[in-house]
C-alpha positions as MATLAB code, in Angstrom:
seq = 'MIPEPIDRYLKQHHLAYEHTVHVRAVPAQRLAAAEHVSGERIAKPVVVDLDGRLALAVVSATQRVDLEALRRVTGAERAALAPEPSFQGRFPPCEVGAEPPLGLFGLPIFVDDALAHEPWIVVRGGTHEDALRLDTAAWLRSEHVVPVERLGLHPF';
ca = [
      13.947   -3.100  -12.022;
      10.233   -2.904  -11.374;
       8.601   -5.387  -13.028;
       7.525   -4.689  -16.533;
       3.202   -5.531  -15.597;
       4.013   -2.766  -12.500;
       5.818    0.044  -15.203;
       3.427   -1.069  -17.811;
       0.136   -0.093  -15.558;
       1.536    2.581  -14.462;
       2.154    4.245  -17.785;
      -1.522    3.725  -19.209;
      -2.598    4.693  -16.109;
      -0.779    8.193  -16.321;
       0.402    7.803  -12.745;
       3.999    9.183  -12.174;
       6.671    7.963  -10.473;
      10.177    8.729   -9.940;
      11.705    4.637   -9.456;
      14.889    4.327   -7.155;
      16.461    1.022   -6.157;
      18.132    0.586   -2.486;
      19.569   -2.382   -0.428;
      16.858   -5.247    0.174;
      14.411   -3.706    2.816;
      12.072   -6.177    3.412;
      10.200   -4.363    6.792;
       8.474   -1.106    6.270;
      10.682    1.054    8.428;
      13.848   -0.903    7.057;
      12.982    0.485    3.701;
      12.001    4.169    5.368;
      15.603    4.242    6.274;
      16.806    2.821    3.049;
      14.633    5.508    1.141;
      16.458    8.299    3.694;
      12.436    8.861    4.079;
      10.288    9.440    7.435;
       8.003    6.136    7.773;
       5.163    8.795    7.885;
       5.222    8.946    3.784;
       5.643    5.203    3.247;
       2.683    3.658    2.420;
       2.404    0.355    3.273;
      -0.509   -2.105    2.000;
      -1.826   -4.596    4.149;
      -3.959   -7.248    3.020;
      -7.295   -7.347    5.133;
     -10.255   -9.864    4.585;
     -13.849   -8.043    4.746;
     -16.269  -10.317    5.552;
     -14.664  -13.096    2.988;
     -13.541  -10.495    0.183;
      -9.682   -9.191    0.501;
      -8.966   -5.358    0.210;
      -5.657   -3.385    0.824;
      -5.838   -1.196    3.764;
      -2.594    1.329    3.419;
      -1.112    2.702    6.668;
       2.264    4.039    7.256;
       5.537    2.365    8.111;
       4.970    3.601   11.556;
       1.362    1.899   11.627;
      -0.653   -1.103   12.068;
      -4.460   -1.012   10.433;
      -7.265   -0.557   13.261;
      -9.859   -3.265   11.674;
     -12.702   -1.416   13.664;
     -12.281    1.834   12.137;
     -12.070   -0.456    8.511;
     -15.083   -2.385    9.571;
     -17.594    0.929   10.358;
     -16.383    2.784    7.173;
     -17.070   -0.382    4.875;
     -20.077   -1.916    6.816;
     -18.597   -5.060    6.938;
     -20.000   -7.741    9.571;
     -15.935   -8.386    9.898;
     -12.747   -7.278    9.061;
      -9.548   -9.025   10.152;
      -6.469   -9.437    8.753;
      -6.270  -11.577    5.849;
      -3.740  -14.731    6.305;
      -1.075  -15.228    3.831;
      -2.456  -18.567    2.226;
      -5.589  -16.740    1.446;
      -3.610  -14.078   -0.941;
      -0.729  -15.962   -2.147;
      -0.384  -15.693   -5.525;
      -2.817  -12.830   -6.008;
       0.122  -10.025   -6.600;
       2.120  -11.619   -9.826;
       4.854  -10.404  -10.089;
       5.162   -9.156   -7.020;
       8.173  -10.969   -4.216;
       5.632  -11.509   -1.713;
       5.223   -8.253    1.070;
       6.671   -5.946   -2.006;
       3.114   -4.855   -3.723;
       2.353   -1.714   -4.582;
      -0.913   -0.631   -3.434;
      -2.316   -0.325   -7.051;
      -5.788   -1.352   -9.209;
      -3.488   -3.597  -11.071;
      -4.757   -6.229   -8.671;
      -8.427   -5.732   -8.870;
      -8.894   -5.039   -4.945;
     -10.366   -2.072   -3.034;
      -7.590    0.248   -1.591;
      -8.354    2.072    1.326;
      -5.916    4.901    2.991;
      -5.492    6.259    6.155;
      -6.442   10.055    6.458;
      -3.402   11.011    7.300;
      -1.372    9.785    4.992;
      -3.317   10.529    2.183;
      -2.809   14.472    3.408;
       0.870   13.810    2.283;
       2.192   15.257   -0.811;
       3.873   12.438   -1.731;
       4.435    8.831   -0.955;
       6.880    6.155   -1.283;
       5.715    2.593   -2.116;
       7.613   -0.644   -3.143;
       7.738   -1.169   -6.735;
       7.072   -5.266   -6.311;
      10.620   -6.071   -5.048;
      12.007   -5.447   -1.633;
      15.180   -3.135   -3.730;
      12.964   -1.252   -5.676;
      10.766    2.044   -4.280;
       8.184    4.107   -6.339;
       7.825    8.102   -5.048;
       4.297    9.076   -6.211;
       1.957   12.276   -5.735;
      -0.322   11.519   -3.247;
      -3.407   13.305   -5.052;
      -2.445   11.658   -8.196;
      -2.535    8.222   -6.502;
      -5.644    8.657   -5.002;
      -7.399   10.026   -8.066;
      -6.187    7.177  -10.240;
      -6.642    4.246   -7.821;
      -9.634    5.470   -6.409;
      -8.639    5.114   -2.973;
     -10.935    5.848   -0.333;
      -9.519    7.614    2.676;
     -10.460    6.013    6.269;
     -10.232    8.547    9.159;
      -7.630    7.261   11.513;
      -7.318    3.621    9.514;
      -3.691    3.702   11.279;
      -2.842    2.969   14.743;
       0.310    3.533   16.199;
       1.608    0.653   17.782;
       2.368    2.538   21.188;
];
């Protein structure tokens, strides 16, 4: 069951979702396998530090964040992966690493432009056993997500 604050937030923002429960899956690619979807449809949020301000960079499960692309788009002097202690306790009531990319947490959200063009995406639902399928266009509008060209890089 997804945490009540996430469910309430989604309903208050009229963001329709399909909820599924699966075996515990921590890495994003395992989430894709558990949900029987391509890793290209798994929206993986990564906490980044932009000149001392936290933000979420969302890429597919098959990608890593291009910090330079994010820096250029935001005008930040410095973009880096945020160390876990810098955001510990920022995403209650979510398990660490299972936060969905929602405005509920008060951070700006950036997404890879290719992921933004998928008709639907799958995000974690606050736990490593819950997933939410969202209409991508509705998510972009509701959460004021900023698409970034080539934010996601394939690791190899």
